[in-house]
Each structure stands twice: as structure tokens, then as C-alpha cells.
C-alpha positions in Angstrom: 148.7 30.8 -137.4 151.8 31.1 -135.4 153.6 28.4 -137.4 152.5 30.0 -140.7 153.8 33.4 -139.4 157.1 31.8 -138.5 157.5 30.3 -142.0 156.9 33.7 -143.6 159.2 35.6 -141.3 162.1 33.1 -141.8 161.5 33.4 -145.6 161.6 37.2 -145.6 164.7 37.2 -143.3 166.4 34.8 -145.8 165.7 37.2 -148.7 167.5 40.0 -146.8 170.4 37.8 -145.9 170.9 36.9 -149.6 170.8 40.6 -150.4 173.7 41.1 -148.0 175.6 38.2 -149.5 175.1 39.5 -153.0 176.5 42.9 -152.0 179.8 41.3 -151.1 180.0 39.7 -154.6 178.7 42.5 -156.9 182.0 44.5 -157.3 181.7 45.5 -160.9 179.0 46.8 -163.3 178.8 43.3 -165.0 178.5 41.5 -161.6 175.9 44.0 -160.4 173.6 44.2 -163.5 174.0 40.8 -165.1 175.6 38.5 -162.4 178.9 38.6 -164.3 177.3 36.7 -167.3 178.3 33.5 -165.4 175.0 31.6 -164.7 175.0 27.9 -165.6 171.9 26.0 -166.8 170.3 25.2 -163.4 170.5 28.7 -161.9 169.6 30.2 -165.3 166.5 28.1 -165.7 165.4 28.7 -162.1 165.8 32.5 -162.2 164.2 32.8 -165.7 161.1 30.8 -164.5 161.0 32.9 -161.4 161.0 36.2 -163.2 158.2 35.3 -165.7 155.9 33.6 -163.2 154.8 36.4 -160.9 151.8 37.3 -158.9 149.7 37.7 -162.1 150.6 34.1 -163.1 149.9 32.7 -159.7 147.0 34.6 -158.1 145.7 35.8 -161.5 146.1 32.3 -163.1 144.1 30.7 -160.3 141.5 33.5 -160.7 141.2 32.8 -164.4 140.8 29.1 -163.7 138.0 30.0 -161.2 136.2 32.1 -163.8 136.8 30.1 -167.0 138.0 26.6 -166.0 140.9 24.8 -167.6 141.0 27.4 -170.5 142.0 29.9 -167.9 145.5 28.5 -168.3 145.9 30.4 -171.6 147.3 33.6 -170.1 150.2 31.9 -168.4 150.5 29.4 -171.3 151.2 32.2 -173.7 153.9 33.5 -171.4 155.5 30.0 -171.6 155.2 30.0 -175.3 156.9 33.4 -175.5 159.7 32.2 -173.4 160.1 29.1 -175.5 160.2 31.2 -178.7 162.7 33.6 -177.2 165.0 30.7 -176.0 164.9 28.6 -179.2 165.1 31.4 -181.8 166.7 34.5 -180.3 168.4 33.9 -176.9 171.7 32.7 -178.3 172.1 35.8 -180.5 171.0 38.1 -177.6 173.5 36.5 -175.2 176.4 36.9 -177.6 175.8 40.6 -178.0 177.2 41.3 -174.5 175.1 44.4 -173.9 173.1 45.5 -170.8 169.9 46.8 -172.3 167.6 46.4 -175.3 168.3 50.0 -176.3 172.0 49.2 -176.5 171.1 46.4 -178.9 169.1 48.8 -181.1 172.1 51.3 -181.1 174.4 48.5 -182.2 172.1 47.3 -184.9 171.0 50.7 -186.3 174.1 52.8 -185.7 172.9 54.9 -182.7 170.2 57.5 -182.2 167.5 55.0 -181.3 168.5 54.6 -177.7 166.9 57.4 -175.7 163.4 57.1 -177.3 163.3 53.3 -177.1 164.7 53.6 -173.6 161.8 55.9 -172.4 159.3 53.4 -173.8 161.1 50.5 -172.1 161.4 52.4 -168.9 157.6 53.1 -168.8 157.0 49.4 -169.3 159.4 48.2 -166.6 158.1 50.8 -164.2 154.5 49.8 -164.6 155.4 46.1 -164.3 157.2 46.8 -161.1 154.2 48.8 -159.8 151.7 46.0 -160.5 153.9 43.5 -158.8 154.3 45.7 -155.8 150.5 46.3 -155.5 150.1 42.5 -155.2 151.8 42.5 -151.8 148.6 44.1 -150.4 146.6 40.9 -151.2 149.1 38.5 -149.7 149.9 40.5 -146.5 146.2 41.1 -145.9 145.7 37.3 -145.8 148.8 36.8 -143.6 148.6 39.6 -141.1 145.4 41.6 -141.8 147.5 44.7 -142.7 146.3 47.9 -144.2 146.9 48.1 -147.9 149.5 50.9 -147.7 151.4 49.2 -144.9 151.5 45.9 -146.8 152.8 47.6 -150.0 155.5 49.5 -148.0 156.6 46.3 -146.1 156.8 44.0 -149.2 158.3 46.8 -151.4 160.9 47.8 -148.8 162.2 44.2 -148.6 162.5 43.9 -152.4 164.2 47.3 -152.7 166.6 46.4 -149.9 168.0 43.2 -151.3 167.9 44.5 -154.9 169.8 47.6 -153.9 172.4 45.7 -151.9 173.5 43.1 -154.3 171.9 43.8 -157.7 171.5 40.8 -160.0 173.5 38.5 -157.8 171.1 39.1 -154.9 168.1 38.8 -157.2 169.4 35.6 -158.7 170.0 33.9 -155.4 166.6 35.0 -154.1 165.0 33.9 -157.3 166.4 30.4 -156.9 164.9 30.1 -153.4 161.6 31.5 -154.8 161.6 29.0 -157.6 161.9 26.1 -155.2 159.3 27.6 -152.8 156.8 28.1 -155.7 157.4 24.6 -157.0 156.8 22.9 -153.7 154.0 25.3 -152.5 151.9 25.5 -155.7 152.7 22.3 -157.7 153.5 19.7 -155.1 151.2 20.9 -152.2 148.3 23.2 -153.3 147.5 21.5 -156.6 146.9 17.9 -155.2 145.2 19.2 -152.0 142.8 21.4 -154.0 141.8 18.5 -156.3 141.3 16.1 -153.4 139.3 18.7 -151.4 137.0 19.3 -154.5 136.3 15.5 -154.7 138.6 14.7 -157.6 138.2 15.4 -161.3 135.1 13.3 -161.6 133.3 15.4 -159.0 134.6 18.6 -160.5 133.1 17.6 -163.9 129.8 16.7 -162.3 129.6 20.0 -160.4 130.6 22.4 -163.2 129.3 23.2 -166.7 131.1 21.5 -169.7 132.6 24.8 -170.8 134.8 24.7 -167.7 136.6 21.8 -169.3 136.7 23.1 -172.9 140.3 24.0 -174.1 139.1 27.2 -175.8 136.3 28.1 -173.5 137.9 31.5 -172.7 137.3 32.6 -176.3 139.5 32.8 -179.4 139.8 36.6 -179.4 141.0 36.5 -175.8 143.6 33.9 -176.6 144.8 35.9 -179.7 145.2 39.0 -177.5 147.1 37.0 -174.9 149.5 35.9 -177.7 150.0 39.4 -179.0 150.6 40.9 -175.5 152.3 38.2 -173.5 154.0 35.9 -176.1 155.5 38.8 -178.1 156.1 40.7 -174.8 158.4 37.9 -173.6 160.5 38.4 -176.8 161.4 42.0 -176.2 161.1 43.0 -172.5 164.1 44.4 -170.7 163.3 42.3 -167.6 163.5 39.1 -169.7 166.5 40.1 -171.8 168.5 41.1 -168.7 168.1 37.5 -167.5 169.3 36.3 -170.9 172.4 38.5 -170.4 173.3 36.5 -167.3 173.8 33.2 -169.1 177.3 31.8 -169.2 177.0 31.1 -173.0 174.5 30.8 -175.8 173.9 27.1 -175.1 172.9 27.9 -171.6 170.6 30.6 -172.8 168.9 28.3 -175.3 168.5 25.1 -173.3 168.0 26.7 -169.9 165.3 29.0 -171.3 163.6 26.0 -173.0 163.4 24.2 -169.6 162.0 27.4 -168.0 159.5 27.8 -170.7 158.3 24.2 -170.4 158.0 24.7 -166.6 155.7 27.7 -167.3 153.4 25.5 -169.4 153.0 23.1 -166.5 152.5 26.0 -164.0 149.8 27.4 -166.3 147.8 24.2 -166.2 148.3 23.8 -162.4 146.9 27.3 -161.8 143.8 26.6 -163.9 143.1 23.3 -162.2 143.4 24.9 -158.7 141.0 27.6 -159.8 138.6 25.1 -161.1 138.7 23.2 -157.9 138.1 26.5 -156.0 135.0 27.0 -158.1 133.6 23.7 -156.8 134.4 24.5 -153.2 133.4 28.2 -153.2 131.0 28.8 -156.1 129.9 32.3 -155.0 133.1 34.3 -154.3 132.8 38.0 -154.8 135.9 38.2 -157.0 137.7 35.5 -159.0 141.1 36.8 -157.7 140.1 35.9 -154.2 140.1 32.2 -155.1 143.8 31.6 -154.4 143.8 33.3 -150.9 140.5 31.7 -150.0 141.4 28.1 -150.8 144.8 28.5 -149.1 143.3 30.0 -146.0 140.4 27.6 -145.5 141.6 24.3 -146.9 145.3 23.9 -146.1 146.7 22.6 -142.8 148.9 24.7 -140.5 152.4 25.1 -141.7 151.5 24.0 -145.2 149.4 27.2 -145.4 152.4 29.3 -144.5 154.6 27.6 -147.1 152.0 28.1 -149.9 151.5 31.8 -148.9 155.3 32.1 -149.0 155.1 30.6 -152.6 152.6 33.4 -153.6 154.9 35.9 -151.9 157.9 34.4 -153.8 156.0 34.7 -157.1 155.3 38.4 -156.5 158.8 39.2 -155.2 160.7 37.6 -158.1 158.8 39.6 -160.7 159.0 42.7 -158.7 162.7 42.6 -158.2 163.4 41.7 -161.8 161.2 44.6 -163.0 162.9 46.9 -160.6 166.5 46.2 -161.6 165.4 46.4 -165.3 163.7 49.8 -164.7 166.7 51.2 -162.9 169.2 49.8 -165.5 167.2 51.5 -168.4 166.8 54.7 -166.4 170.5 54.9 -165.7 172.2 53.4 -168.8 169.7 54.4 -171.5 168.3 57.7 -170.4 170.4 59.5 -167.7 173.8 58.6 -169.0 172.9 59.6 -172.5 171.5 62.9 -171.4 174.6 63.5 -169.4 176.8 62.9 -172.5 174.6 65.3 -174.5 175.0 67.9 -171.8 178.8 67.5 -171.9 179.2 66.0 -168.5 181.6 63.1 -167.8 180.9 59.8 -166.1 182.3 60.9 -162.8 184.7 58.0 -162.4 187.0 57.9 -159.5 190.0 57.7 -161.7 191.3 54.4 -163.1 189.4 51.3 -164.0 188.7 50.2 -160.4 187.3 53.6 -159.5 185.2 53.7 -162.6 183.7 50.2 -161.9 183.0 51.3 -158.3 181.4 54.5 -159.4 179.2 52.6 -161.9 178.0 50.1 -159.3 177.3 52.9 -156.9 175.3 54.8 -159.6 173.3 51.7 -160.5 172.6 51.0 -156.8 171.4 54.6 -156.3 169.1 54.3 -159.3 167.6 51.0 -157.9 166.9 52.8 -154.6 165.3 55.8 -156.3 163.2 53.8 -158.7 162.2 51.5 -155.8 160.9 54.4 -153.7 159.1 55.7 -156.7 157.5 52.3 -157.5 156.2 52.0 -153.9 154.7 55.5 -154.0 152.9 54.9 -157.3 151.7 51.5 -156.1 150.1 53.1 -153.0 148.4 55.7 -155.2 147.2 53.3 -157.9 144.4 50.8 -157.4 143.8 48.9 -160.7 146.5 46.3 -161.3 145.0 45.0 -164.6 144.9 48.5 -166.2 148.4 49.2 -165.2 149.7 45.9 -166.6 147.7 46.4 -169.8 149.3 49.9 -170.3 152.7 48.4 -169.8 152.4 45.6 -172.3 150.5 47.7 -174.9 153.3 50.2 -174.9 156.0 47.5 -175.1 154.4 45.5 -177.9 153.0 48.4 -179.9 156.1 50.6 -179.7 159.1 48.2 -179.6 158.2 44.8 -181.0 158.7 45.7 -184.7 162.0 47.7 -184.4 163.5 45.0 -182.2 162.5 41.9 -184.2 163.0 43.9 -187.4 166.6 44.6 -186.4 167.2 40.9 -185.6 165.6 39.6 -188.8 165.7 42.2 -191.6 168.9 43.6 -192.9 167.2 46.5 -194.7 165.8 48.1 -191.5 167.2 51.5 -190.8 167.5 53.8 -187.7 164.9 56.1 -189.1 162.6 53.2 -189.7 163.2 52.1 -186.1 162.5 55.5 -184.7 159.3 55.8 -186.8 158.1 52.4 -185.6 158.7 53.4 -182.0 157.1 56.8 -182.2 154.1 55.9 -184.5 153.4 52.6 -182.7 153.7 54.0 -179.2 151.7 57.1 -180.1 148.9 55.0 -181.7 148.7 52.8 -178.6 148.4 55.9 -176.3 145.8 57.5 -178.6 143.7 54.4 -179.0 143.7 53.6 -175.3 142.3 57.1 -174.8 139.7 56.5 -177.5 138.7 52.9 -176.9 139.6 52.4 -173.2 142.7 50.9 -171.6 141.3 47.4 -171.5 140.2 47.3 -175.2 141.9 45.1 -177.7 142.1 47.8 -180.5 145.1 49.7 -179.1 147.5 46.8 -179.3 146.1 45.5 -182.7 146.2 48.8 -184.5 149.3 50.1 -182.7 151.3 47.1 -183.8 150.1 47.4 -187.4 150.9 51.1 -187.5 154.3 50.5 -186.1 155.0 47.8 -188.8 153.8 50.1 -191.6 155.9 53.0 -190.4 159.0 50.8 -190.0 158.7 49.3 -193.4 157.9 52.5 -195.3 160.5 54.7 -193.6 163.2 52.0 -193.8 162.7 51.5 -197.6 162.5 55.3 -198.1 165.8 56.0 -196.3 169.4 55.1 -197.0 170.4 51.5 -195.9 172.3 51.2 -192.7 176.0 51.8 -193.2 177.9 48.5 -194.1 180.5 49.2 -191.3 177.7 49.3 -188.7 176.2 46.0 -190.1 179.7 44.4 -190.1 180.2 45.3 -186.5 176.7 44.0 -185.7 177.5 40.7 -187.4 180.7 40.3 -185.4 178.9 40.8 -182.2 176.1 38.4 -183.2 178.9 35.8 -183.8 180.3 36.4 -180.3 183.4 38.3 -181.5 184.1 41.2 -179.2 185.2 44.4 -180.8 186.8 47.6 -179.5 183.5 49.1 -178.6 182.4 46.2 -176.4 180.5 47.7 -173.4 182.0 45.1 -171.1 185.5 44.5 -169.9 185.6 41.4 -167.7 187.1 42.3 -164.3 187.9 38.7 -163.3 188.0 35.2 -164.9 184.7 33.7 -165.7 183.7 31.0 -163.1 180.9 28.5 -163.8 177.8 28.9 -161.6 174.9 26.4 -161.5 
């Protein structure tokens, strides 16, 4: 295992080195939170694919393939469909808004007063997403170094918190690009063909397994529908995804780069399911389907290759974890804390002058990443069930925020009171129904989404339309025309990246 250990150690050291490099580049709020909005198509595609394909997509995707066969691809497939829908229909408009958070978009569209409540819901989602990604370190480091669960979470979490705190989005973008390459080589180019060959090829796999393992809808229509509601729609509105859209150099980069990333996700989904199906042939009696990835890597891959593939799994977890962490910290600082300070009559604490203000904002966001990161590690140590935590996160996101966000983008008649009603009623319904039916039940997201839609429509039609001046400013921003209230003042000329 010495060669495998060396591969992993070099990889982790490289992540920290890129964090240090990113710290030297992130000198303004824009650079720190959205990489200066300067990513070109190649870097944008790579970092977007890295953020959406995490540990659940890699380890969980193989596990679903082990349990259901090729139809186990549907979970990751719906993630890819969501990213494609976001990129084709909404990303150009989102990129032109020049905001930092989803709640800022809601304030622009509805004229304020929606930010804090929507920010709290979004913060809860990003926090739980970061927690679930951090828990996944325990599985990988257990295979690598036979570490205790708590030590593994602290080790993996500390590395992500370190490079994210140092350089913000620049560090995360650079590490994501490396992680994207490692995942592509490790999972698609190495593990996939080796697993199929070890299982005897597709003909042997078909001979050894029941026919339902090769049925495209074998996982069940209701399960696929739930995946669409949670993951496809979740991709449309998550702060972690939108924050990557904000990094695009322009609306064309956001549209076409995201389309490439979404297509890559579809390929990755099928690869994970095939690897899991091959693992079922090789190890038909595993205690848990989620052990399929680690087992086939540990037992079937040669020295060195094993280290690279485990690094790919680690890369998948770290990319999602770091993206969720910076999203969580951005929402906590910009949408919740800064608004509460304004309500309390406290200023922003700038050091005087634009340069001092920029430095203070970077320092504040860096501090929030550190605080949120420590909190995420602590919660991950205390929490055991990854699936339940992830389900809570996506149920809250889709049930509480999907309707107000898409309604604001698509329906002129939607009002701030309708948006608030949609968030409160939908989010409250999701929480109540999870308590009544259980966290893993389908009813919370079904009825939560319907109740949010009903509240949004009824209250919007019953209240005064949004002021025309607000809508005019919104249309200007959608068209890419900056106004006097633009949240961003570029600190240096835009340079093409990627």
C-alpha cells in the first residue's frame, strides 16, 4: 500500500498548495466569493462537474448500481438533467444578474424583504449538504488508513476548511479542476473498464444477474419521479450551484460550459451503475450496497491504480464539500448576518475607503468559512445517517424555495408577499410532514411543493403587484445592464481564465 499512500499524500498536499496560491489571488469580495466572475468555458465546465458529482454520486451511485443494476444510474442521471436544464434555460439570466446569493436575486426581483427568511432556508440546505459530504471522509480514510471515524472526519474536513478559508472560490476552482481530472481518470478511464473485465464482460454479467438488473426502469417509477423532484429541481435553485454560475465570464460560458458539465454527469451516472453491477457479480453478498465501491477498489485494482481511484473518490467528496462550505458561509454572512447587523443599526466595519472595505469583506467571509467549517466538522462527527441528512437538505430546498425562485424568473405577477408565503408554507409543510411520515418518506416533498405553489399563487394574486420601478430594475439586470445598486464594483480589469 506504500505507493497508494504516496499518491494520496501528494494529492492532499497539492490541495493545500492550491489553497495557498488562491489566497494570493483573492484580494476582493468578487475574487474571493465568485473567482472575479472570470472563468472561461474549460475551467467553468470542470468546476461545475466537480461540484455536482460528489461522494453521493460516486460511492452512492456505485451502491445503487450494486442494488438495482443499470437503473441505479437514475439518481446521478437526474442531477445531470437538472444541470442541463439550469444551463440551457436559466444560467444566462442568472449570470447577468451579478449577485452573490440566491436571496439577493429574490430581493432584486421582489423588491426586498424576502432575503433573511429565504437565506435561513438556503443556509440550512447548504449546511446539511456540507455535513453529508464531510461524513463521507470516514468511509474513504477507513479504507486508506484504517482510521477511526472521528479522526477521518477531522482530517478530511480540516484540509477542505484550510484551502477554502485561504483562497475562497479561487482555491476551490483550482482544486476542483484537479479533482475533475482525477475523477475522470480514476473512475471513467480506470475503474470502469477494469471492473467490467474482472466481472467477465457484459455477457457474463447478464448471465449471472437477473433480467431486472438490466431494465432501464427497474428501480421503480415512483423512485425516479422523486429523484426528479429532489435532484433535478434542486440543481435549479441551490446556492452551491448558483455560486458556480456566478463565476462564469459571460452568459455564453454559463450556458455552454454548463451544458458540457451536464452531459458529463449523464456519462458518469451510467459508469457508476455499470461498476456497481460488476461488483454485484464479483461480490454478491456484501453487507451494504455502499461498500461496493471500496470493496472493488481494494480487492481488484493493482497497486498505484488503487491509490489513484481512491484519490478520485476523495476528490469527489472534497469538491462537493468545499462548494457547499463556501455557499453556506456566503449565505450566513451576506444574507443573514449582514442584514441583521443593518437592522441593528451597525455599520459594515470597513477600514475606510474602497480598498479597506474590500479587505474587510474578504476577511469577514474568510472568518465565516472557518466558523462554518468547524461547525460542519462537529455536526458530522455527531451525526451518523448521511441519507437522512441529505434528504432533509433537499426537502427543505425544493419544498421551501423552488416555487418563489422559479416564479420570480418566469411569472411577472409574483409578489414579495407571495414569495414569503411560498417559503414559509412550503418549508413548514416539509418539516411537519417529515415529522409525521418520516424523513425518508416521499410525501413531505410532494405535498410541501404543492402547498408552496398554492400559497405563492393565492397570496400573489391577492396582493398588490410588484412596483413597476422594481420590475424595471430587474429587467435591466436580466439584460446585463448594471445599475447604481449593483452589488459589485470590479476592482481590476476582467482577464480571461480557461
